[in-house]
PDB file of N, CA, C and O in Angstrom:
ATOM      1  N   MET A   1       1.271  -1.209  -0.017  1.00  0.00           N
ATOM      2  CA  MET A   1      -0.501   0.325  -0.373  1.00  0.00           C
ATOM      3  C   MET A   1       0.870   1.282   0.483  1.00  0.00           C
ATOM      4  O   MET A   1       1.597   1.198   1.473  1.00  0.00           O
ATOM      5  N   LEU A   2       0.538   2.350  -0.904  1.00  0.00           N
ATOM      6  CA  LEU A   2       1.324   3.199  -1.403  1.00  0.00           C
ATOM      7  C   LEU A   2       0.869   4.370  -0.498  1.00  0.00           C
ATOM      8  O   LEU A   2      -0.289   4.779  -0.593  1.00  0.00           O
ATOM      9  N   GLN A   3       1.891   5.018   0.527  1.00  0.00           N
ATOM     10  CA  GLN A   3       1.689   5.598   1.376  1.00  0.00           C
ATOM     11  C   GLN A   3       1.913   7.687   0.344  1.00  0.00           C
ATOM     12  O   GLN A   3       2.620   8.027  -0.604  1.00  0.00           O
ATOM     13  N   GLN A   4       0.883   8.505   1.241  1.00  0.00           N
ATOM     14  CA  GLN A   4       1.184   9.630   0.007  1.00  0.00           C
ATOM     15  C   GLN A   4       1.740  11.069   1.923  1.00  0.00           C
ATOM     16  O   GLN A   4       1.425  11.412   3.062  1.00  0.00           O
ATOM     17  N   ASP A   5       2.669  11.235   0.819  1.00  0.00           N
ATOM     18  CA  ASP A   5       2.782  12.008   2.110  1.00  0.00           C
ATOM     19  C   ASP A   5       2.621  13.889   1.343  1.00  0.00           C
ATOM     20  O   ASP A   5       2.911  14.983   1.828  1.00  0.00           O
ATOM     21  N   HIS A   6       1.906  13.397  -0.296  1.00  0.00           N
ATOM     22  CA  HIS A   6       2.039  15.148  -0.940  1.00  0.00           C
ATOM     23  C   HIS A   6       0.860  14.701  -1.892  1.00  0.00           C
ATOM     24  O   HIS A   6       0.992  13.622  -2.469  1.00  0.00           O
ATOM     25  N   PRO A   7      -0.194  15.391  -2.084  1.00  0.00           N
ATOM     26  CA  PRO A   7      -1.195  14.188  -3.342  1.00  0.00           C
ATOM     27  C   PRO A   7      -0.540  14.656  -4.406  1.00  0.00           C
ATOM     28  O   PRO A   7       0.336  15.511  -4.529  1.00  0.00           O
ATOM     29  N   GLY A   8      -1.151  13.900  -5.223  1.00  0.00           N
ATOM     30  CA  GLY A   8      -0.377  13.211  -6.170  1.00  0.00           C
ATOM     31  C   GLY A   8       1.183  12.386  -6.388  1.00  0.00           C
ATOM     32  O   GLY A   8       1.440  11.604  -7.303  1.00  0.00           O
ATOM     33  N   ARG A   9       2.105  12.806  -5.281  1.00  0.00           N
ATOM     34  CA  ARG A   9       2.828  11.561  -5.244  1.00  0.00           C
ATOM     35  C   ARG A   9       2.927  11.062  -4.235  1.00  0.00           C
ATOM     36  O   ARG A   9       3.129  11.559  -3.127  1.00  0.00           O
ATOM     37  N   PRO A  10       2.748   9.724  -4.641  1.00  0.00           N
ATOM     38  CA  PRO A  10       2.788   8.459  -4.070  1.00  0.00           C
ATOM     39  C   PRO A  10       5.055   8.121  -3.014  1.00  0.00           C
ATOM     40  O   PRO A  10       6.199   8.198  -3.463  1.00  0.00           O
ATOM     41  N   THR A  11       4.577   7.849  -1.875  1.00  0.00           N
ATOM     42  CA  THR A  11       5.864   7.413  -1.522  1.00  0.00           C
ATOM     43  C   THR A  11       6.313   5.930  -1.940  1.00  0.00           C
ATOM     44  O   THR A  11       5.699   5.292  -2.796  1.00  0.00           O
ATOM     45  N   GLN A  12       7.410   5.449  -1.280  1.00  0.00           N
ATOM     46  CA  GLN A  12       7.475   3.791  -0.300  1.00  0.00           C
ATOM     47  C   GLN A  12       7.467   3.865   0.123  1.00  0.00           C
ATOM     48  O   GLN A  12       7.936   4.784   0.796  1.00  0.00           O
ATOM     49  N   THR A  13       6.476   2.309   0.572  1.00  0.00           N
ATOM     50  CA  THR A  13       6.522   1.596   1.604  1.00  0.00           C
ATOM     51  C   THR A  13       7.208   1.786   2.481  1.00  0.00           C
ATOM     52  O   THR A  13       8.156   2.390   1.978  1.00  0.00           O
ATOM     53  N   PRO A  14       7.482   1.621   4.042  1.00  0.00           N
ATOM     54  CA  PRO A  14       8.757   1.523   5.012  1.00  0.00           C
ATOM     55  C   PRO A  14       8.954  -0.322   4.150  1.00  0.00           C
ATOM     56  O   PRO A  14      10.104  -0.571   3.789  1.00  0.00           O
ATOM     57  N   SER A  15       8.166  -1.141   3.958  1.00  0.00           N
ATOM     58  CA  SER A  15       9.234  -1.985   3.953  1.00  0.00           C
ATOM     59  C   SER A  15      10.059  -2.149   2.315  1.00  0.00           C
ATOM     60  O   SER A  15      10.691  -3.195   2.165  1.00  0.00           O
ATOM     61  N   ALA A  16      10.050  -1.289   1.304  1.00  0.00           N
ATOM     62  CA  ALA A  16      10.280  -1.551   0.343  1.00  0.00           C
ATOM     63  C   ALA A  16      12.088  -1.005   0.813  1.00  0.00           C
ATOM     64  O   ALA A  16      13.129  -1.469   0.346  1.00  0.00           O
ATOM     65  N   ILE A  17      11.951   0.007   1.778  1.00  0.00           N
ATOM     66  CA  ILE A  17      13.216   1.133   1.790  1.00  0.00           C
ATOM     67  C   ILE A  17      13.820   0.269   2.484  1.00  0.00           C
ATOM     68  O   ILE A  17      15.030   0.327   2.263  1.00  0.00           O
ATOM     69  N   ARG A  18      13.423  -0.848   3.545  1.00  0.00           N
ATOM     70  CA  ARG A  18      13.805  -1.553   4.548  1.00  0.00           C
ATOM     71  C   ARG A  18      14.835  -2.377   4.034  1.00  0.00           C
ATOM     72  O   ARG A  18      14.314  -2.957   3.081  1.00  0.00           O
ATOM     73  N   MET A  19      15.582  -2.613   4.103  1.00  0.00           N
ATOM     74  CA  MET A  19      17.236  -3.289   3.768  1.00  0.00           C
ATOM     75  C   MET A  19      17.628  -4.909   4.499  1.00  0.00           C
ATOM     76  O   MET A  19      17.734  -4.710   5.709  1.00  0.00           O
ATOM     77  N   THR A  20      17.793  -5.917   4.284  1.00  0.00           N
ATOM     78  CA  THR A  20      18.062  -6.721   5.121  1.00  0.00           C
ATOM     79  C   THR A  20      18.990  -7.741   3.987  1.00  0.00           C
ATOM     80  O   THR A  20      18.943  -7.343   2.823  1.00  0.00           O
ATOM     81  N   LYS A  21      19.580  -8.645   4.170  1.00  0.00           N
ATOM     82  CA  LYS A  21      21.062  -9.365   3.918  1.00  0.00           C
ATOM     83  C   LYS A  21      19.763 -10.958   2.817  1.00  0.00           C
ATOM     84  O   LYS A  21      18.691 -11.465   3.144  1.00  0.00           O
ATOM     85  N   CYS A  22      20.865 -11.214   1.290  1.00  0.00           N
ATOM     86  CA  CYS A  22      20.683 -12.375   0.836  1.00  0.00           C
ATOM     87  C   CYS A  22      20.800 -13.988   2.017  1.00  0.00           C
ATOM     88  O   CYS A  22      21.786 -14.361   2.654  1.00  0.00           O
ATOM     89  N   LEU A  23      19.650 -14.523   1.956  1.00  0.00           N
ATOM     90  CA  LEU A  23      20.154 -15.888   2.932  1.00  0.00           C
ATOM     91  C   LEU A  23      21.327 -16.810   1.855  1.00  0.00           C
ATOM     92  O   LEU A  23      22.112 -17.658   2.281  1.00  0.00           O
ATOM     93  N   TRP A  24      21.231 -16.507   0.820  1.00  0.00           N
ATOM     94  CA  TRP A  24      22.768 -17.162   0.161  1.00  0.00           C
ATOM     95  C   TRP A  24      24.031 -16.286  -0.101  1.00  0.00           C
ATOM     96  O   TRP A  24      25.093 -16.779   0.279  1.00  0.00           O
ATOM     97  N   CYS A  25      24.063 -15.386  -0.537  1.00  0.00           N
ATOM     98  CA  CYS A  25      25.302 -14.603  -1.225  1.00  0.00           C
ATOM     99  C   CYS A  25      25.536 -13.149  -0.003  1.00  0.00           C
ATOM    100  O   CYS A  25      26.175 -12.100  -0.077  1.00  0.00           O
ATOM    101  N   ARG A  26      24.467 -13.901   1.289  1.00  0.00           N
ATOM    102  CA  ARG A  26      24.519 -12.255   2.565  1.00  0.00           C
ATOM    103  C   ARG A  26      24.828 -11.058   1.633  1.00  0.00           C
ATOM    104  O   ARG A  26      25.534 -10.237   2.218  1.00  0.00           O
ATOM    105  N   ALA A  27      24.546 -10.735   0.473  1.00  0.00           N
ATOM    106  CA  ALA A  27      24.293  -9.326  -0.507  1.00  0.00           C
ATOM    107  C   ALA A  27      23.046  -8.106   0.409  1.00  0.00           C
ATOM    108  O   ALA A  27      21.984  -8.154   1.030  1.00  0.00           O
ATOM    109  N   PRO A  28      23.757  -7.418   0.089  1.00  0.00           N
ATOM    110  CA  PRO A  28      22.326  -6.580   0.693  1.00  0.00           C
ATOM    111  C   PRO A  28      21.180  -6.477  -0.331  1.00  0.00           C
ATOM    112  O   PRO A  28      21.326  -5.992  -1.453  1.00  0.00           O
ATOM    113  N   VAL A  29      19.998  -6.987   0.165  1.00  0.00           N
ATOM    114  CA  VAL A  29      18.519  -6.850  -0.589  1.00  0.00           C
ATOM    115  C   VAL A  29      17.716  -5.529   0.661  1.00  0.00           C
ATOM    116  O   VAL A  29      17.798  -5.183   1.840  1.00  0.00           O
ATOM    117  N   ARG A  30      16.722  -5.085  -1.027  1.00  0.00           N
ATOM    118  CA  ARG A  30      15.721  -5.129  -0.094  1.00  0.00           C
ATOM    119  C   ARG A  30      14.756  -5.856   1.068  1.00  0.00           C
ATOM    120  O   ARG A  30      14.714  -7.062   1.312  1.00  0.00           O
ATOM    121  N   LEU A  31      13.844  -4.580   1.841  1.00  0.00           N
ATOM    122  CA  LEU A  31      13.298  -6.667   2.745  1.00  0.00           C
ATOM    123  C   LEU A  31      12.350  -6.642   1.620  1.00  0.00           C
ATOM    124  O   LEU A  31      12.242  -7.762   1.122  1.00  0.00           O
ATOM    125  N   ALA A  32      11.497  -5.581   0.947  1.00  0.00           N
ATOM    126  CA  ALA A  32      10.638  -6.273  -0.116  1.00  0.00           C
ATOM    127  C   ALA A  32      11.067  -7.596  -1.431  1.00  0.00           C
ATOM    128  O   ALA A  32      10.782  -8.759  -1.717  1.00  0.00           O
ATOM    129  N   THR A  33      11.505  -7.014  -1.674  1.00  0.00           N
ATOM    130  CA  THR A  33      12.439  -8.289  -3.082  1.00  0.00           C
ATOM    131  C   THR A  33      13.139  -9.452  -2.524  1.00  0.00           C
ATOM    132  O   THR A  33      13.541 -10.415  -3.177  1.00  0.00           O
ATOM    133  N   ALA A  34      13.256  -9.270  -1.195  1.00  0.00           N
ATOM    134  CA  ALA A  34      13.723 -10.917   0.036  1.00  0.00           C
ATOM    135  C   ALA A  34      12.467 -12.233   0.324  1.00  0.00           C
ATOM    136  O   ALA A  34      12.326 -13.454   0.263  1.00  0.00           O
ATOM    137  N   ALA A  35      11.429 -10.442   0.814  1.00  0.00           N
ATOM    138  CA  ALA A  35      10.236 -10.821   1.271  1.00  0.00           C
ATOM    139  C   ALA A  35       9.282 -12.183   0.055  1.00  0.00           C
ATOM    140  O   ALA A  35       8.690 -13.261   0.006  1.00  0.00           O
ATOM    141  N   LYS A  36       9.804 -10.952  -0.741  1.00  0.00           N
ATOM    142  CA  LYS A  36       8.821 -11.823  -2.269  1.00  0.00           C
ATOM    143  C   LYS A  36      10.055 -13.115  -2.934  1.00  0.00           C
ATOM    144  O   LYS A  36      10.180 -13.577  -4.068  1.00  0.00           O
ATOM    145  N   HIS A  37      10.396 -13.236  -2.354  1.00  0.00           N
ATOM    146  CA  HIS A  37      11.956 -14.517  -3.267  1.00  0.00           C
ATOM    147  C   HIS A  37      12.211 -15.267  -2.402  1.00  0.00           C
ATOM    148  O   HIS A  37      13.123 -16.011  -2.762  1.00  0.00           O
ATOM    149  N   HIS A  38      11.718 -15.561  -0.965  1.00  0.00           N
ATOM    150  CA  HIS A  38      11.894 -16.198  -0.007  1.00  0.00           C
ATOM    151  C   HIS A  38      13.235 -16.037   1.117  1.00  0.00           C
ATOM    152  O   HIS A  38      13.731 -16.930   1.805  1.00  0.00           O
ATOM    153  N   GLY A  39      13.635 -14.541   1.038  1.00  0.00           N
ATOM    154  CA  GLY A  39      15.161 -14.535   1.563  1.00  0.00           C
ATOM    155  C   GLY A  39      15.892 -14.749   0.790  1.00  0.00           C
ATOM    156  O   GLY A  39      17.034 -14.782   1.248  1.00  0.00           O
ATOM    157  N   VAL A  40      15.834 -14.908  -0.124  1.00  0.00           N
ATOM    158  CA  VAL A  40      17.283 -15.158  -1.381  1.00  0.00           C
ATOM    159  C   VAL A  40      16.873 -13.662  -1.983  1.00  0.00           C
ATOM    160  O   VAL A  40      15.846 -12.992  -1.867  1.00  0.00           O
ATOM    161  N   CYS A  41      18.331 -13.401  -2.787  1.00  0.00           N
ATOM    162  CA  CYS A  41      18.774 -12.434  -4.272  1.00  0.00           C
ATOM    163  C   CYS A  41      17.923 -13.080  -5.123  1.00  0.00           C
ATOM    164  O   CYS A  41      17.771 -14.297  -5.021  1.00  0.00           O
ATOM    165  N   PRO A  42      17.141 -12.208  -6.243  1.00  0.00           N
ATOM    166  CA  PRO A  42      16.841 -12.763  -7.799  1.00  0.00           C
ATOM    167  C   PRO A  42      17.849 -12.886  -8.488  1.00  0.00           C
ATOM    168  O   PRO A  42      17.665 -13.206  -9.663  1.00  0.00           O
ATOM    169  N   LEU A  43      19.457 -12.647  -7.937  1.00  0.00           N
ATOM    170  CA  LEU A  43      20.445 -13.215  -8.618  1.00  0.00           C
ATOM    171  C   LEU A  43      20.614 -14.668  -8.645  1.00  0.00           C
ATOM    172  O   LEU A  43      20.540 -15.582  -9.467  1.00  0.00           O
ATOM    173  N   CYS A  44      20.999 -14.416  -6.792  1.00  0.00           N
ATOM    174  CA  CYS A  44      20.914 -15.908  -6.280  1.00  0.00           C
ATOM    175  C   CYS A  44      19.562 -17.019  -6.472  1.00  0.00           C
ATOM    176  O   CYS A  44      19.800 -18.185  -6.158  1.00  0.00           O
ATOM    177  N   ILE A  45      18.532 -16.775  -6.844  1.00  0.00           N
ATOM    178  CA  ILE A  45      17.322 -17.855  -7.245  1.00  0.00           C
ATOM    179  C   ILE A  45      17.344 -17.835  -8.791  1.00  0.00           C
ATOM    180  O   ILE A  45      16.208 -17.892  -9.261  1.00  0.00           O
ATOM    181  N   ALA A  46      18.418 -17.762  -9.780  1.00  0.00           N
ATOM    182  CA  ALA A  46      18.890 -18.154 -11.062  1.00  0.00           C
ATOM    183  C   ALA A  46      19.778 -19.053 -11.436  1.00  0.00           C
ATOM    184  O   ALA A  46      19.860 -19.671 -12.498  1.00  0.00           O
ATOM    185  N   GLU A  47      21.064 -19.114  -9.590  1.00  0.00           N
ATOM    186  CA  GLU A  47      21.361 -19.329 -10.177  1.00  0.00           C
ATOM    187  C   GLU A  47      20.942 -20.999  -9.713  1.00  0.00           C
ATOM    188  O   GLU A  47      20.998 -21.950 -10.492  1.00  0.00           O
ATOM    189  N   ILE A  48      20.452 -21.091  -8.037  1.00  0.00           N
ATOM    190  CA  ILE A  48      19.965 -21.771  -7.164  1.00  0.00           C
ATOM    191  C   ILE A  48      18.729 -22.680  -8.311  1.00  0.00           C
ATOM    192  O   ILE A  48      18.123 -23.615  -7.787  1.00  0.00           O
ATOM    193  N   ALA A  49      18.397 -22.329  -9.944  1.00  0.00           N
ATOM    194  CA  ALA A  49      17.458 -22.444 -10.430  1.00  0.00           C
ATOM    195  C   ALA A  49      18.158 -23.621 -11.950  1.00  0.00           C
ATOM    196  O   ALA A  49      17.566 -24.402 -12.696  1.00  0.00           O
ATOM    197  N   GLU A  50      19.672 -23.200 -11.844  1.00  0.00           N
ATOM    198  CA  GLU A  50      20.499 -22.957 -12.539  1.00  0.00           C
ATOM    199  C   GLU A  50      20.939 -24.342 -12.682  1.00  0.00           C
ATOM    200  O   GLU A  50      20.950 -24.976 -13.738  1.00  0.00           O
ATOM    201  N   LEU A  51      21.581 -25.079 -10.644  1.00  0.00           N
ATOM    202  CA  LEU A  51      22.026 -25.141 -10.092  1.00  0.00           C
ATOM    203  C   LEU A  51      21.068 -27.026 -10.175  1.00  0.00           C
ATOM    204  O   LEU A  51      21.337 -28.068 -10.772  1.00  0.00           O
ATOM    205  N   SER A  52      19.992 -26.623  -9.275  1.00  0.00           N
ATOM    206  CA  SER A  52      19.641 -27.282  -9.607  1.00  0.00           C
ATOM    207  C   SER A  52      18.518 -28.792 -10.681  1.00  0.00           C
ATOM    208  O   SER A  52      17.787 -29.752 -10.441  1.00  0.00           O
ATOM    209  N   TRP A  53      19.149 -27.989 -11.941  1.00  0.00           N
ATOM    210  CA  TRP A  53      18.822 -28.954 -12.653  1.00  0.00           C
ATOM    211  C   TRP A  53      20.205 -30.043 -13.728  1.00  0.00           C
ATOM    212  O   TRP A  53      20.056 -30.703 -14.757  1.00  0.00           O
ATOM    213  N   GLN A  54      21.474 -29.775 -12.847  1.00  0.00           N
ATOM    214  CA  GLN A  54      21.950 -29.811 -13.154  1.00  0.00           C
ATOM    215  C   GLN A  54      22.767 -31.899 -13.379  1.00  0.00           C
ATOM    216  O   GLN A  54      23.960 -32.170 -13.240  1.00  0.00           O
ATOM    217  N   VAL A  55      22.342 -32.291 -13.510  1.00  0.00           N
ATOM    218  CA  VAL A  55      22.611 -34.086 -12.907  1.00  0.00           C
ATOM    219  C   VAL A  55      24.131 -34.608 -13.189  1.00  0.00           C
ATOM    220  O   VAL A  55      24.902 -34.299 -14.098  1.00  0.00           O
ATOM    221  N   VAL A  56      24.252 -35.275 -12.379  1.00  0.00           N
ATOM    222  CA  VAL A  56      25.818 -35.303 -11.210  1.00  0.00           C
ATOM    223  C   VAL A  56      25.242 -36.923 -12.377  1.00  0.00           C
ATOM    224  O   VAL A  56      25.854 -37.078 -13.434  1.00  0.00           O
ATOM    225  N   TYR A  57      24.323 -37.739 -12.073  1.00  0.00           N
ATOM    226  CA  TYR A  57      24.146 -39.598 -11.974  1.00  0.00           C
ATOM    227  C   TYR A  57      22.519 -39.804 -12.271  1.00  0.00           C
ATOM    228  O   TYR A  57      21.457 -39.259 -12.572  1.00  0.00           O
ATOM    229  N   ASP A  58      22.853 -40.402 -12.109  1.00  0.00           N
ATOM    230  CA  ASP A  58      21.640 -40.828 -12.964  1.00  0.00           C
ATOM    231  C   ASP A  58      21.586 -42.251 -12.997  1.00  0.00           C
ATOM    232  O   ASP A  58      22.106 -42.699 -14.019  1.00  0.00           O
ATOM    233  N   ARG A  59      20.838 -43.662 -11.721  1.00  0.00           N
ATOM    234  CA  ARG A  59      21.489 -44.774 -12.100  1.00  0.00           C
ATOM    235  C   ARG A  59      20.130 -45.748 -13.376  1.00  0.00           C
ATOM    236  O   ARG A  59      20.087 -46.892 -13.828  1.00  0.00           O
ATOM    237  N   GLU A  60      19.600 -45.011 -13.461  1.00  0.00           N
ATOM    238  CA  GLU A  60      18.592 -46.048 -14.192  1.00  0.00           C
ATOM    239  C   GLU A  60      17.989 -45.030 -16.145  1.00  0.00           C
ATOM    240  O   GLU A  60      17.196 -45.300 -17.047  1.00  0.00           O
ATOM    241  N   ARG A  61      18.867 -44.017 -15.884  1.00  0.00           N
ATOM    242  CA  ARG A  61      18.216 -43.281 -16.840  1.00  0.00           C
ATOM    243  C   ARG A  61      20.462 -43.316 -17.997  1.00  0.00           C
ATOM    244  O   ARG A  61      20.836 -42.852 -19.074  1.00  0.00           O
ATOM    245  N   GLY A  62      21.135 -44.070 -16.945  1.00  0.00           N
ATOM    246  CA  GLY A  62      22.833 -44.154 -17.276  1.00  0.00           C
ATOM    247  C   GLY A  62      22.531 -42.577 -18.300  1.00  0.00           C
ATOM    248  O   GLY A  62      22.325 -42.445 -19.506  1.00  0.00           O
ATOM    249  N   ILE A  63      22.622 -41.579 -17.193  1.00  0.00           N
ATOM    250  CA  ILE A  63      22.929 -40.491 -17.159  1.00  0.00           C
ATOM    251  C   ILE A  63      24.570 -40.736 -16.549  1.00  0.00           C
ATOM    252  O   ILE A  63      24.735 -41.660 -15.752  1.00  0.00           O
ATOM    253  N   GLY A  64      25.387 -40.145 -16.828  1.00  0.00           N
ATOM    254  CA  GLY A  64      27.238 -39.980 -16.171  1.00  0.00           C
ATOM    255  C   GLY A  64      27.462 -41.268 -15.775  1.00  0.00           C
ATOM    256  O   GLY A  64      27.112 -42.366 -16.207  1.00  0.00           O
ATOM    257  N   SER A  65      28.339 -40.765 -14.562  1.00  0.00           N
ATOM    258  CA  SER A  65      29.074 -41.643 -13.725  1.00  0.00           C
ATOM    259  C   SER A  65      28.667 -40.979 -11.995  1.00  0.00           C
ATOM    260  O   SER A  65      28.177 -39.950 -11.529  1.00  0.00           O
ATOM    261  N   ILE A  66      29.345 -42.585 -11.359  1.00  0.00           N
ATOM    262  CA  ILE A  66      29.193 -42.366 -10.341  1.00  0.00           C
ATOM    263  C   ILE A  66      30.260 -41.306  -9.682  1.00  0.00           C
ATOM    264  O   ILE A  66      31.465 -41.555  -9.652  1.00  0.00           O
ATOM    265  N   PRO A  67      29.739 -40.199  -9.203  1.00  0.00           N
ATOM    266  CA  PRO A  67      30.835 -39.199  -8.208  1.00  0.00           C
ATOM    267  C   PRO A  67      31.710 -39.158  -7.582  1.00  0.00           C
ATOM    268  O   PRO A  67      31.359 -38.856  -6.442  1.00  0.00           O
ATOM    269  N   ARG A  68      33.729 -39.430  -7.728  1.00  0.00           N
ATOM    270  CA  ARG A  68      34.691 -39.159  -6.960  1.00  0.00           C
ATOM    271  C   ARG A  68      33.957 -39.919  -5.414  1.00  0.00           C
ATOM    272  O   ARG A  68      33.956 -41.097  -5.055  1.00  0.00           O
ATOM    273  N   ASN A  69      33.203 -38.311  -4.551  1.00  0.00           N
ATOM    274  CA  ASN A  69      32.669 -38.179  -2.951  1.00  0.00           C
ATOM    275  C   ASN A  69      32.476 -39.925  -2.762  1.00  0.00           C
ATOM    276  O   ASN A  69      33.128 -40.826  -2.233  1.00  0.00           O
ATOM    277  N   LEU A  70      31.227 -39.816  -3.497  1.00  0.00           N
ATOM    278  CA  LEU A  70      30.949 -41.372  -3.218  1.00  0.00           C
ATOM    279  C   LEU A  70      31.095 -42.582  -3.824  1.00  0.00           C
ATOM    280  O   LEU A  70      30.080 -43.277  -3.780  1.00  0.00           O
ATOM    281  N   ARG A  71      32.304 -43.184  -4.532  1.00  0.00           N
ATOM    282  CA  ARG A  71      32.533 -43.760  -4.735  1.00  0.00           C
ATOM    283  C   ARG A  71      33.634 -44.249  -3.687  1.00  0.00           C
ATOM    284  O   ARG A  71      33.596 -45.468  -3.519  1.00  0.00           O
ATOM    285  N   ALA A  72      34.864 -43.400  -2.745  1.00  0.00           N
ATOM    286  CA  ALA A  72      35.325 -43.406  -2.304  1.00  0.00           C
ATOM    287  C   ALA A  72      34.969 -43.996  -0.545  1.00  0.00           C
ATOM    288  O   ALA A  72      35.472 -44.877   0.152  1.00  0.00           O
ATOM    289  N   ALA A  73      33.331 -42.521  -0.225  1.00  0.00           N
ATOM    290  CA  ALA A  73      32.605 -43.114   0.999  1.00  0.00           C
ATOM    291  C   ALA A  73      32.023 -44.561   0.562  1.00  0.00           C
ATOM    292  O   ALA A  73      31.900 -45.240   1.582  1.00  0.00           O
ATOM    293  N   TYR A  74      31.668 -45.190  -0.462  1.00  0.00           N
ATOM    294  CA  TYR A  74      30.958 -46.182  -0.397  1.00  0.00           C
ATOM    295  C   TYR A  74      31.915 -47.361  -0.439  1.00  0.00           C
ATOM    296  O   TYR A  74      31.823 -48.258   0.398  1.00  0.00           O
ATOM    297  N   GLY A  75      33.027 -47.377  -1.605  1.00  0.00           N
ATOM    298  CA  GLY A  75      33.286 -48.434  -1.267  1.00  0.00           C
ATOM    299  C   GLY A  75      33.808 -49.295  -2.962  1.00  0.00           C
ATOM    300  O   GLY A  75      34.190 -50.411  -3.315  1.00  0.00           O
ATOM    301  N   LEU A  76      33.608 -48.367  -3.406  1.00  0.00           N
ATOM    302  CA  LEU A  76      33.014 -48.796  -5.256  1.00  0.00           C
ATOM    303  C   LEU A  76      34.087 -48.669  -6.025  1.00  0.00           C
ATOM    304  O   LEU A  76      34.006 -48.879  -7.236  1.00  0.00           O
TER     305      LEU A  76
END
């Protein structure tokens, strides 16, 4: 909701002005933006979306190979 100090001149709401930090990169971000994106800045949202689609290994589909850290952990 916009507050008006002068007729015809809307001002920003307090939540749009206040700043907080992104939960991922700790960069300053407006509170309204962080609330819209669940505490993460828009750049980190794009990075998270990109990382979530990278498939390293899928046994059923025959994609990739078992990562080195899993091979070492399970003695494969």
